[in-house]
N, C-alpha and C positions, 0 to 999 in steps of 0.2 A: 415257626416262628412267633406263633400265638398272636399274631396281629403287630408284633413289634418289628421295627425296620431292622433289616440286617445289615445294611450298607446301601451304596448307591454305585451305578456305573455312569461315569460322565465322559461324553463324546468329547475328545480336544479338537482343537483347530487343525485341519491338514488339508494338503493338495491332492496328493495322490494316494497316500497310505492312510487308510482310516485307523484311529488311535483312541484309545479309551484308558481312564483311570479308574480303578476300582477302591472305594473308599469303605471303612468299617462303619458302624452304626454312630461312632463318635465322629464321624467325619475326617479321621485319619486315612491319608492315600497308603494303600497297602500293594497295589499292583500296579504294572503298565500292560497294556494287550494291544498289540498289533499283528497284522500278518508277516509273514517273512519278506524280507527286503532284498534288493538287490540294485546296483549302481549308487552306492553309499548313501542307502535308506531313501532314495526318490522314488522307486517304484515298488510295487508287490512283485516278489517273486513268485511268478506263477509255476516254475519247475521244481521249487524245493522238495516236494514229496512225490514228484514224478506224476506221470500220467495213470493211474492204476485201471481207468475203464478202457483205454483205448481210444477214446473219442474225444479229446481234447482236455481242458483246465476242469476237471471234475472233483478236484480236492483242494479246496483253499482254506488251509487252517490258519485260526489266530493262535498266536503265542502268547503265553503268559509270562512276563519277567517280575522279580521283586523289583520293588520301587525304587531301591536304592542303586540298582544294578544301573551302569552308565552306558555299557555297549549292548544294544538291543537291535542294531541294523545289521545285516549281512545273514547268509545262511549259516554261518558258523556261530552266531550269538547263541549263547547257552539260555535255554529257557526252562522254566519250571513246570509247565505244563501247556497244554493247548485243548 
């Protein structure tokens, strides 16, 4: 980046599900980021990707969504990355 700002990550106000907005260097919002949810988006879904280690919740991803995507809650929400 040669010392130039590439963008920012801003933590949004939340109760139970941490959520963030990623902006580019001009300040334009590009992505929404939060963990997979359940119960209508009220809780983090700790079982979305299963228990791969056999000892509890050891894999808690953050999913990346386009800023214009409206449906980002629920295990069936289409994400563009994690």
